[in-house]
LUMRO-197311 format. One line per field, with one value per residue (C-alpha): residue number from 1; residue in one letter; x, y, z. Coordinates in nm, 4 decimals. Example, Ala and Ser with C-alpha at 12.3 -4.5 7.8 and 13.67 -1.06 7.14 Angstrom:
<rs>
k = (1:2)
r = (A:S)
u = (1.2300:1.3670)
v = (-0.4500:-0.1060)
w = (0.7800:0.7140)
</rs>
This chain:
<rs>
k = (1:2:3:4:5:6:7:8:9:10:11:12:13:14:15:16:17:18:19:20:21:22:23:24:25:26:27:28:29:30:31:32:33:34:35:36:37:38:39:40:41:42:43:44:45:46:47:48:49:50:51:52:53:54:55:56:57:58:59:60:61:62:63:64:65:66:67:68:69:70:71:72:73:74:75:76:77:78:79:80:81:82:83:84:85:86:87:88:89:90:91:92:93:94:95:96:97:98:99:100:101:102:103:104:105:106:107:108:109:110:111:112:113:114:115:116:117:118:119:120:121:122:123:124:125:126:127:128:129:130:131:132:133:134:135:136:137:138:139:140:141:142:143:144:145:146:147:148:149:150:151:152:153:154:155:156:157:158:159:160:161:162:163:164:165:166:167:168:169:170:171:172:173:174:175:176:177:178:179:180:181:182:183:184:185:186:187:188:189:190:191:192:193:194:195:196:197:198:199:200:201:202:203:204:205:206:207:208:209:210:211:212:213:214:215:216:217:218:219:220:221:222:223:224:225:226:227:228:229:230:231:232:233:234:235:236:237:238:239:240:241:242:243:244:245:246:247:248:249:250:251:252:253:254:255:256:257:258:259:260:261:262:263:264:265:266:267:268:269:270:271:272:273:274:275:276:277:278:279:280:281:282:283:284:285:286:287:288:289:290:291:292:293:294:295:296:297:298:299:300:301:302:303:304:305:306:307:308:309:310:311:312:313:314:315:316:317:318:319:320:321:322:323:324:325:326:327:328:329:330:331:332:333:334:335)
r = (M:N:R:P:L:L:F:V:A:G:A:L:L:L:G:I:G:L:L:A:R:A:G:A:Q:A:P:L:P:Q:H:L:R:D:T:G:W:S:P:N:V:R:S:Y:A:P:Q:Y:P:L:W:S:D:G:A:D:K:R:R:W:L:V:L:P:P:G:A:S:I:D:A:S:Q:P:D:A:W:V:F:P:P:G:T:K:L:W:K:E:F:S:H:E:G:R:R:V:E:T:R:Y:I:E:R:G:T:D:G:R:W:R:Y:A:T:Y:V:W:N:E:R:G:D:D:A:L:L:A:P:A:E:G:A:R:A:S:L:V:P:E:A:P:G:G:R:Y:D:I:P:A:Q:A:D:C:R:A:C:H:E:G:T:A:V:P:V:L:G:F:S:A:L:Q:L:S:S:E:L:R:A:L:V:A:Q:G:V:L:R:G:L:P:A:P:M:L:E:D:P:P:R:I:A:A:T:S:P:V:E:R:A:A:L:G:Y:L:H:A:N:C:G:H:C:H:N:D:S:A:G:A:A:P:A:R:L:R:L:A:Q:S:A:V:A:D:A:A:T:R:D:A:L:R:A:T:F:M:A:A:T:S:R:Y:R:L:P:G:A:V:G:D:T:L:I:V:A:P:G:R:A:G:T:S:L:I:A:L:R:M:R:S:R:A:P:R:M:Q:M:P:P:L:G:T:R:V:P:D:V:E:G:I:A:L:I:E:R:W:I:E:N:L:D:P:V:S:L:S:S:I:S:S:S:T:A:H:P:E:H:S:P)
u = (14.2197:14.2556:14.0932:13.7939:13.7001:13.7436:13.5130:13.2446:13.2658:13.2392:12.9373:12.7654:12.8306:12.7021:12.3863:12.3262:12.3732:12.1259:11.8679:11.9103:11.8664:11.5581:11.4059:11.3917:11.2387:11.3935:11.2187:10.9220:11.0179:10.9352:10.8030:10.5324:10.7332:11.0024:10.7610:10.7555:10.4227:10.3486:10.0240:10.1539:10.1602:9.8753:9.5437:9.2293:8.8781:8.6705:8.3099:8.1896:8.3814:8.4120:8.2277:8.4766:8.2676:8.2245:8.5958:8.7022:8.9493:9.2076:9.3994:9.7211:9.9096:10.2687:10.4130:10.7845:10.9286:10.8295:10.6025:10.2339:9.9496:9.8615:9.4861:9.4325:9.2227:8.9659:8.8764:9.2346:9.4751:9.8413:10.0347:10.4118:10.6608:10.7313:10.3666:10.2747:9.9316:9.8238:9.4839:9.4466:9.1692:9.0644:8.7848:8.6741:8.9897:9.2270:9.4375:9.4323:9.6071:9.7416:9.7348:10.0058:10.0467:10.3328:10.4310:10.7863:11.0347:10.9363:10.5756:10.4400:10.2338:10.2884:10.0764:10.1367:9.9585:10.1072:9.9500:9.9507:10.0474:9.8087:9.9905:9.9419:10.3037:10.4339:10.3005:10.4795:10.4607:10.1988:10.2727:10.2054:9.9312:9.7527:9.5854:9.2287:9.0130:9.2732:9.1563:9.0537:8.7972:8.6888:8.5926:8.2463:8.2387:8.5868:8.7465:8.9359:9.0817:9.4185:9.4112:9.6637:9.8547:9.6560:9.3340:9.4657:9.5465:9.2049:9.0316:9.2853:9.3864:9.0355:9.0220:9.2059:9.3974:9.4865:9.4253:9.0546:8.9722:9.1893:9.0034:8.8161:8.4759:8.5732:8.7460:8.5300:8.4971:8.8756:8.9879:9.0533:9.2747:9.4637:9.5405:9.6458:9.8769:10.0431:9.9149:9.7240:9.8230:9.6383:9.2902:9.0399:8.9414:8.5631:8.6041:8.7230:8.4193:8.1735:8.3128:8.1973:7.9121:7.6929:7.3909:7.0768:6.7086:6.7252:6.9743:6.8835:6.9661:7.2956:7.3935:7.2938:7.4874:7.7858:7.7714:7.7673:8.0516:8.2734:8.1799:8.1227:8.2682:8.6249:8.5080:8.2007:8.3344:8.4366:8.8130:9.0039:9.0597:8.6996:8.4770:8.3420:7.9926:7.7877:7.6973:7.8560:7.8502:8.1575:8.0603:8.2470:8.3520:8.2828:7.9776:7.7361:7.3672:7.4260:7.6990:7.4828:7.1903:7.4157:7.5451:7.1947:7.0845:7.3282:7.1443:6.8057:6.5431:6.8174:6.8057:7.0872:7.2099:7.2428:6.9367:6.8122:6.7179:6.3504:6.3060:6.0494:6.1219:6.3916:6.5923:6.6354:6.9480:6.7401:6.3619:6.2157:5.9779:6.0658:6.3777:6.2857:6.3338:6.6248:6.9349:7.1724:7.0192:6.9832:7.3492:7.4616:7.2619:7.3912:7.7146:7.6875:8.0293:7.8957:7.6373:7.7709:7.8692:8.1285:8.2977:8.6092:8.6908:8.3738:8.2237:7.9080:7.6544:7.6342:7.2876:7.2768:7.4167:7.1634:6.8814:6.9967:7.0006:6.6605:6.5109:6.6411:6.4980:6.1590:6.1354:6.2037:5.9051:5.8766:5.6703:5.9192:6.1979:6.0332:6.2606:6.5688:6.4512:6.3663:6.7377:6.8422:6.7487:7.0884:7.1525:7.4605:7.7194:7.7674:7.8433)
v = (10.6887:10.3887:10.0502:10.0985:10.4204:10.2577:9.9772:10.2223:10.4279:10.1132:9.9934:10.3307:10.3293:9.9728:10.0678:10.3684:10.1503:9.8922:10.1626:10.3115:9.9730:9.9074:10.2365:10.3806:10.7275:11.0212:11.1413:11.3678:11.7370:11.9315:12.2288:12.2191:12.4433:12.1754:11.9195:12.1169:12.2895:12.6423:12.8145:12.8245:12.4501:12.2797:12.3151:12.1082:12.0736:11.7518:11.7946:11.5937:11.7176:11.5469:11.7023:11.8221:12.0127:12.3072:12.3688:12.5514:12.3381:12.3831:12.1039:12.0770:11.8080:11.7821:11.5118:11.4482:11.6344:11.4593:11.2077:11.1412:10.9553:10.6265:10.6658:10.3514:10.2042:10.4822:10.3746:10.3019:10.5655:10.4807:10.7728:10.7766:10.7570:11.1090:11.2192:11.4674:11.5967:11.8518:11.9465:12.2612:12.3069:12.6493:12.8019:13.1638:13.2440:13.0884:12.8014:12.5163:12.2199:12.0907:11.7158:11.5682:11.2376:11.1271:10.8162:10.7010:10.5451:10.2069:10.2647:10.2981:10.5950:10.7856:11.0454:11.3475:11.6497:11.9955:12.2345:12.6078:12.8587:13.1378:13.3871:13.1588:13.1923:12.8446:12.4900:12.2238:11.8456:11.7046:11.4025:11.0685:11.0027:11.3295:11.5602:11.5331:11.8364:12.1025:12.4542:12.6301:12.9017:12.9376:12.5691:12.4391:12.4205:12.5699:12.2246:12.0586:11.7110:11.6664:11.3156:11.0488:10.8885:10.5710:10.7679:10.8765:10.5190:10.3992:10.6142:10.6314:10.2670:10.1230:10.1800:10.0601:10.3920:10.5978:10.9262:10.9948:11.3279:11.3223:11.0725:11.0365:11.0784:11.3628:11.5611:11.4589:11.8139:11.8612:11.5380:11.6975:11.9642:11.7145:11.4969:11.7992:11.9156:11.5746:11.5099:11.2001:10.9348:10.6290:10.7601:10.5673:10.7858:10.7517:10.9361:11.2445:11.2392:11.1549:11.2484:11.0131:11.1028:10.9174:10.7568:10.8808:10.9442:11.3093:11.5821:11.5293:11.1596:11.2295:11.4815:11.2407:10.9475:11.1757:11.2892:10.9293:10.8416:11.1159:11.0768:10.7025:10.5302:10.5193:10.2613:10.1137:9.9755:9.6450:9.6659:9.4228:9.6864:9.8053:9.7933:9.4413:9.5234:9.4357:9.8033:9.9632:10.3413:10.4030:10.4951:10.3796:10.5999:10.3103:10.1441:9.9731:9.9183:9.5810:9.7241:10.0192:9.7920:9.5630:9.8622:9.9966:9.6551:9.6783:9.9711:10.0251:9.8679:9.6401:9.5301:9.5856:9.3894:9.7186:9.7612:10.0978:10.1139:10.0283:9.9434:9.6791:9.4628:9.5072:9.8267:9.9369:10.1136:10.3162:10.2929:10.4484:10.7291:10.7122:10.9112:10.9142:10.5385:10.5014:10.3911:10.5767:10.9152:10.8359:10.7391:11.0478:11.2628:11.0935:11.1772:10.8966:10.7250:10.3803:10.5061:10.8082:10.7897:10.8657:10.7411:10.9608:11.3200:11.4973:11.6279:11.7892:11.6619:11.8094:11.9655:12.0435:11.7030:11.5204:11.7303:11.6287:11.2575:11.2788:11.4648:11.1951:10.9167:11.0863:11.1144:10.7441:10.5388:10.2108:10.0487:10.1154:9.9710:9.6356:9.4568:9.5907:9.5225:9.1618:9.0978:9.2177:8.9199:8.9144:9.1843:9.4003:9.3001:9.6208:9.6083)
w = (11.4767:11.7117:11.6583:11.8957:11.7207:11.3810:11.4953:11.6146:11.2948:11.0841:11.2792:11.2330:10.8607:10.8355:11.0242:10.8017:10.4945:10.6227:10.6969:10.3511:10.1844:10.3973:10.2791:10.6318:10.6489:10.8263:11.1428:11.0848:11.0844:11.3980:11.1995:10.9353:10.7023:10.6847:10.5357:10.2106:10.2780:10.1664:10.0672:9.7090:9.6364:9.4432:9.6237:9.5702:9.7108:9.7039:9.5981:9.8999:10.2075:10.5440:10.8399:11.1013:11.3559:11.1234:11.0699:10.7558:10.5600:10.2884:10.1151:9.9157:9.7225:9.5985:9.3727:9.3183:9.0160:8.6928:8.8687:8.8004:8.9691:8.7998:8.7467:8.5380:8.8205:8.8763:9.2309:9.3389:9.2150:9.2760:9.4203:9.3590:9.6475:9.7617:9.7402:10.0140:10.1163:10.3750:10.5203:10.7292:10.9880:11.1108:11.3203:11.2795:11.0864:11.3393:11.2064:11.4559:11.2934:10.9640:10.9017:10.6860:10.5063:10.2843:10.0928:10.1579:9.9212:10.0644:9.9531:10.3054:10.4205:10.7416:10.9164:11.1344:11.2751:11.3201:11.5728:11.5017:11.7676:11.8615:11.6376:11.3379:11.2254:11.3123:11.3507:11.5541:11.5345:11.7724:11.9922:11.8222:12.0786:11.9928:12.2445:12.3677:12.4477:12.3766:12.4581:12.1371:12.2202:11.8569:11.8234:11.9249:12.3039:12.3200:12.2909:12.0088:11.9685:11.7988:11.6482:11.7325:11.4478:11.5234:11.4629:11.1234:11.0289:11.1486:10.8864:10.6050:10.6000:10.5845:10.2092:9.9003:9.8915:10.2012:10.0137:10.0632:9.9000:9.5873:9.3688:9.0407:9.2030:9.4351:9.1591:8.8625:8.7287:8.7276:8.5586:8.2203:8.3722:8.5890:8.2865:8.0784:8.3567:8.3842:8.7358:8.6190:8.3687:8.2476:8.3262:8.1093:7.8132:7.8710:8.2018:8.0188:7.7923:8.0693:8.4128:8.6908:8.9173:9.1622:8.9990:9.1730:9.1120:9.2226:9.3175:9.6836:9.6636:9.4838:9.7512:10.0305:9.8848:9.8258:10.1875:10.3096:10.0711:10.2150:10.5802:10.6104:10.3048:10.4355:10.6921:10.5236:10.1960:10.0402:10.0959:10.3179:10.5871:10.6110:10.9173:10.9867:10.8637:10.5599:10.5185:10.2106:10.1678:9.9509:9.5955:9.2850:8.9941:8.7553:8.9083:8.6711:8.7483:8.9157:9.1398:9.2385:9.3258:9.5300:9.7261:9.7899:9.9105:10.2029:10.3597:10.1926:10.4202:10.5595:10.9217:11.1683:11.4653:11.6494:11.8680:11.9846:12.3539:12.3924:12.0243:11.9314:11.6255:11.3672:11.3410:10.9810:10.8615:10.6154:10.6593:10.3424:10.4307:10.8009:10.8853:11.2548:11.2854:11.0419:11.2291:10.9999:11.0852:11.4558:11.4905:11.2986:11.5406:11.8571:12.0358:12.2902:12.2724:12.1799:11.9319:11.7457:11.3817:11.2662:11.5841:11.5429:11.4573:11.5674:11.8897:11.7532:11.4960:11.1481:11.1569:10.7847:10.6876:10.9028:10.7566:10.4074:10.4965:10.6633:10.3655:10.1328:10.3517:10.3853:10.0064:9.9491:9.8356:10.0319:9.7564:9.4781:9.6888:9.7543:9.5073:9.6816:10.0355:9.9456:9.8889:10.2331:10.4460:10.6141:10.8735:10.8570:11.1121:11.3048:11.6766)
</rs>
């Protein structure tokens, strides 16, 4: 081998060594099957699912051999490098996409979407910029949006942990089994005796707060990457009475800087007893681009979810909430 070739080979080896030391990840596989996914890996189902225009969803998780999730902080589980998760979306039995997130050896998370062909026997990596209004006849309106990687980061990285559905609160009924199977380690012992659940005055309120936790809490929370608003909808697995009251004070009878067209006076995020004038329900119902909530991942409102939220609001007693509303003098800072 002559000197120029030796120089090129040496430079390539040096570059590979630098990438390895920097923890660089290999390019994402072009085929879903090459990510390690199969229908036989560990599946799970959160008790409060995210609304995705009525899509049926299945979820899976894989940990590296011998690894466990550090659950010592119940609201911020630490997933080991090499963790992989998949979420499949289907309409009327047709698989449309499978979203994939993995934690690299450098500790960073990356996101991808794989789009299934019409035969349902292969799924290919979608472009990083996603695809808007793809033709999927089975989806509502016959259209379907494939998210961009930036869209994935916008939702997943607004919380303390990018994994949204595999948590102490979402899997409270399965914590014993997960510890016994070695999936979790360090989970506080009291959580095995008394699994976490959302504190509420009725089953309807618990279901409503759980819905808001799953559909809104990844943006509206108290982490550094959250939406720039005072509104807090993420629930804690270890909340005490003071924490719960502080969270409720951010939305219960609290005013918003967002003004509805033609509205007179303050707009309340949650107006006890008055679902029709509660901003939270109105924005959930809207699909106007500057008003709809959530702002990403949905083209049609969740009729059943909205009915649940409105039923909860209508059942709230304005008188009994006077002590909470008195602490909400500052409006939430939503756009």
